[in-house]
C-alpha positions as CSV (number, residue, x, y, z in Angstrom):
1,M,0.0,0.0,0.0
2,N,1.5,3.3,-1.1
3,E,1.5,6.6,0.9
4,E,-1.6,8.0,-1.0
5,Q,-3.6,4.8,-0.4
6,T,-2.6,4.9,3.3
7,D,-3.8,8.5,3.5
8,I,-7.1,7.8,1.9
9,E,-7.8,5.0,4.3
10,T,-7.0,7.2,7.2
11,T,-9.3,9.9,5.8
12,R,-12.0,7.3,5.3
13,R,-11.8,6.1,8.9
14,L,-12.0,9.7,10.2
15,A,-15.0,10.4,7.8
16,E,-16.8,7.3,9.1
17,M,-16.2,8.6,12.6
18,G,-18.2,11.7,11.6
19,L,-15.4,14.3,11.2
20,D,-16.8,16.8,8.8
21,Q,-13.4,18.0,7.3
22,A,-12.4,14.4,6.7
23,Q,-15.8,13.8,5.0
24,L,-15.2,16.7,2.7
25,N,-11.6,15.6,2.0
26,L,-12.7,12.1,1.2
27,G,-15.4,13.3,-1.1
28,I,-12.9,15.5,-3.0
29,N,-10.5,12.6,-3.3
30,L,-13.2,10.3,-4.6
31,A,-14.4,12.9,-7.1
32,C,-10.9,13.5,-8.4
33,G,-9.4,9.9,-8.0
34,I,-6.7,11.0,-5.6
35,G,-5.3,7.9,-3.9
36,C,-8.3,5.9,-5.1
37,E,-10.5,5.2,-8.0
38,E,-13.0,7.9,-9.0
39,N,-16.4,7.3,-7.5
40,P,-18.8,10.2,-8.2
41,D,-21.7,8.6,-6.3
42,E,-19.7,8.1,-3.1
43,A,-18.0,11.4,-3.5
44,I,-21.2,13.4,-3.4
45,Y,-22.4,11.2,-0.5
46,W,-19.5,12.4,1.7
47,I,-19.5,16.0,0.5
48,R,-23.2,16.2,1.4
49,A,-22.5,14.5,4.7
50,A,-20.0,17.2,5.6
51,A,-22.4,20.0,4.3
52,D,-25.2,18.6,6.4
53,Q,-23.0,19.0,9.5
54,G,-22.7,22.7,8.7
55,L,-19.1,22.8,7.3
56,A,-19.2,25.9,5.1
57,P,-16.5,24.8,2.6
58,A,-18.4,21.6,2.1
59,Q,-21.7,23.5,1.6
60,C,-20.0,25.7,-1.1
61,C,-18.4,22.6,-2.7
62,L,-21.8,20.9,-2.8
63,G,-23.2,24.1,-4.3
64,D,-20.6,23.8,-7.1
65,C,-21.4,20.2,-7.7
66,L,-25.1,21.0,-8.0
67,A,-24.5,24.1,-10.1
68,Y,-22.4,22.3,-12.7
69,G,-23.6,18.7,-12.5
70,L,-20.4,17.4,-11.0
71,C,-20.9,13.9,-9.4
72,C,-24.6,14.4,-9.5
73,E,-27.4,15.8,-11.6
74,A,-27.4,19.6,-11.9
75,D,-29.9,21.4,-9.7
76,K,-29.3,25.2,-9.9
77,A,-32.0,26.0,-7.3
78,E,-30.5,23.7,-4.7
79,A,-27.0,25.0,-5.5
80,V,-28.2,28.5,-4.6
81,K,-29.6,27.1,-1.3
82,W,-26.2,25.7,-0.4
83,Y,-24.3,28.8,-1.5
84,R,-26.6,30.9,0.7
85,T,-26.1,28.6,3.7
86,A,-22.3,28.9,3.4
87,A,-22.5,32.6,2.6
88,D,-24.5,33.2,5.8
89,Q,-21.5,31.7,7.7
90,G,-19.2,34.2,6.1
91,F,-17.6,31.9,3.6
92,V,-16.2,34.2,1.0
93,T,-16.3,31.9,-2.1
94,A,-19.9,31.2,-1.4
95,Q,-20.7,34.8,-1.0
96,Y,-19.2,35.5,-4.4
97,R,-21.0,32.5,-6.0
98,L,-24.3,33.6,-4.6
99,A,-23.8,37.1,-5.8
100,R,-23.2,35.9,-9.3
101,R,-26.3,33.8,-9.4
102,L,-28.5,36.6,-8.0
103,S,-27.0,38.8,-10.8
104,D,-27.5,36.3,-13.6
105,G,-30.8,34.7,-12.3
106,E,-29.3,31.1,-12.3
107,G,-31.4,29.0,-9.9
108,C,-33.1,32.1,-8.5
109,P,-34.8,35.3,-9.5
110,V,-32.5,38.2,-10.5
111,D,-32.0,40.5,-7.6
112,E,-29.4,43.2,-8.3
113,V,-29.7,44.8,-4.8
114,E,-29.1,41.5,-2.9
115,S,-26.4,40.5,-5.4
116,L,-24.6,43.7,-4.6
117,K,-24.9,43.0,-0.9
118,W,-23.1,39.7,-1.2
119,M,-20.6,40.9,-3.7
120,R,-19.6,43.7,-1.3
121,L,-19.2,41.3,1.6
122,A,-16.9,39.1,-0.5
123,A,-15.0,42.1,-1.8
124,Q,-14.5,43.4,1.8
125,Q,-12.9,40.0,2.6
126,G,-10.4,40.4,-0.2
127,H,-12.0,38.3,-3.0
128,A,-10.3,39.7,-6.1
129,E,-13.0,38.8,-8.7
130,A,-15.7,40.2,-6.3
131,Q,-13.8,43.4,-6.0
132,N,-13.7,43.9,-9.7
133,E,-17.4,43.1,-10.2
134,L,-18.4,45.3,-7.2
135,G,-16.4,48.1,-8.8
136,Y,-18.2,47.5,-12.1
137,C,-21.7,47.7,-10.5
138,I,-20.9,50.8,-8.4
139,F,-19.2,52.5,-11.4
140,L,-22.3,52.0,-13.5
141,G,-24.9,52.2,-10.8
142,I,-26.2,48.6,-11.1
143,G,-28.2,47.7,-7.9
144,C,-27.0,50.9,-6.2
145,E,-26.4,54.6,-6.7
146,K,-23.7,55.3,-9.3
147,N,-20.4,56.3,-7.8
148,E,-17.5,56.3,-10.2
149,E,-14.9,57.2,-7.6
150,E,-15.8,54.2,-5.4
151,G,-15.9,52.0,-8.5
152,V,-12.3,52.9,-9.4
153,K,-11.3,52.2,-5.8
154,W,-12.5,48.6,-6.1
155,F,-11.0,48.2,-9.6
156,R,-7.6,49.2,-8.1
157,A,-8.0,46.7,-5.2
158,S,-8.7,43.9,-7.7
159,A,-6.1,45.0,-10.2
160,E,-3.4,44.9,-7.5
161,Q,-4.3,41.2,-7.0
162,G,-3.7,40.5,-10.7
163,I,-7.2,40.3,-12.2
164,A,-6.8,41.2,-15.9
165,E,-10.3,42.7,-16.3
166,A,-9.8,44.9,-13.3
167,Q,-6.4,46.1,-14.6
168,G,-8.0,46.9,-17.9
169,N,-10.9,48.7,-16.2
170,L,-8.5,50.7,-14.0
171,G,-6.3,51.5,-17.0
172,E,-9.3,52.7,-19.0
173,C,-10.5,55.0,-16.2
174,L,-7.0,56.5,-15.8
175,Y,-6.8,57.0,-19.6
176,K,-10.2,58.8,-19.7
177,G,-10.1,60.4,-16.3
178,E,-13.3,58.8,-15.2
179,G,-13.7,58.4,-11.5
180,C,-10.2,59.6,-11.0
181,E,-7.7,62.1,-12.2
182,K,-6.4,61.4,-15.7
183,N,-3.0,59.8,-15.5
184,L,-1.7,58.5,-18.9
185,E,1.6,57.1,-17.5
186,E,-0.2,55.0,-14.9
187,A,-2.9,54.1,-17.4
188,V,-0.3,52.5,-19.7
189,K,1.1,50.5,-16.7
190,W,-2.2,48.9,-16.0
191,L,-3.3,48.5,-19.6
192,R,0.0,46.7,-20.4
193,A,-0.5,44.4,-17.3
194,S,-4.0,43.5,-18.6
195,A,-3.0,43.3,-22.2
196,D,-0.2,40.9,-21.3
197,Q,-2.9,38.6,-19.8
198,D,-4.7,38.7,-23.2
199,H,-7.5,41.1,-22.3
200,A,-8.8,42.5,-25.6
201,E,-10.1,45.8,-24.5
202,A,-6.9,46.6,-22.7
203,Q,-5.0,45.7,-25.8
204,Y,-7.0,48.2,-27.8
205,Y,-6.4,51.1,-25.3
206,L,-2.7,50.2,-25.0
207,A,-2.5,50.3,-28.8
208,L,-4.0,53.8,-28.7
209,C,-1.4,55.0,-26.2
210,L,1.5,53.6,-28.2
211,I,0.2,54.8,-31.6
212,H,-0.3,58.3,-30.3
213,G,2.5,58.4,-27.7
214,E,0.1,59.0,-24.8
215,G,1.7,58.2,-21.5
216,C,4.6,56.4,-23.2
217,P,7.0,56.9,-26.1
218,K,5.3,56.8,-29.4
219,D,5.7,53.4,-31.1
220,R,3.3,52.8,-34.0
221,A,4.8,49.4,-34.8
222,E,4.1,48.0,-31.3
223,G,0.8,49.7,-31.2
224,L,-0.3,47.9,-34.4
225,I,0.7,44.6,-32.9
226,W,-1.6,45.1,-29.9
227,L,-4.3,46.5,-32.2
228,R,-4.2,43.3,-34.3
229,R,-4.4,41.1,-31.2
230,A,-7.4,43.0,-29.9
231,A,-9.1,42.9,-33.4
232,E,-8.5,39.1,-33.7
233,K,-10.3,38.7,-30.4
234,G,-13.4,40.5,-31.8
235,N,-12.9,44.0,-30.4
236,E,-15.0,46.0,-32.8
237,E,-13.3,49.4,-32.1
238,A,-9.9,47.7,-32.7
239,Q,-11.2,46.2,-36.0
240,R,-12.4,49.6,-37.2
241,L,-9.3,51.4,-36.3
242,L,-7.0,48.7,-37.8
243,E,-8.9,48.8,-41.1
244,R,-8.6,52.6,-41.2
245,L,-4.9,52.6,-40.5
246,E,-4.2,49.8,-43.0
247,K,-6.0,51.8,-45.7
248,E,-3.9,54.9,-44.8
249,D,-0.7,52.8,-45.0
250,A,-1.6,51.2,-48.3
């Protein structure tokens, strides 16, 4: 018996004794085939057992299984129930998942106000994706009063954690001077960080900066490279500008 098999047997004994964390760990191992053969039916049994005992990570995990049909039939409404149960315990991932479902109407009616409540709670705990989405809602006034300055604050918090969309959002705000003072040099910094992660809109704005020499030395050749990348990803503004520039160069 190898070390992984020994570990899974120990985990199973603890799970059978009723330890909720061991039940969750066993369920994940069975779902992924770690130290044992995959067994979806037994996996969901143990994950649910841990969730029923009130373990928030297990409740969120069960929500994921039900939301995406992993190890069981999909049931989006029940997924929302478990996300809410874990969110009520302060589990940040569940708060974010619940906020997304309330925003999209998956398994529950759309409720932008409640969605924003949970998104804010997750963002305040440092959840990077929640920070960006909270910023987006506040910047545009979705589910709350519009506040561009606060929206930019959350974009920055998320951008500093490496979220490409937030970096692009922050860069665009700095480029346009929306919700903050215009700062082309800092805009280029964040647009490049986002563009390097393949974010099409950031690639477009970075291209503008390079082509016109805004916030950086003018470099038309590099600007066209980024413009083509954005256009290839379907960015319509990039496609129109690229077509115009190519006609001028012809």
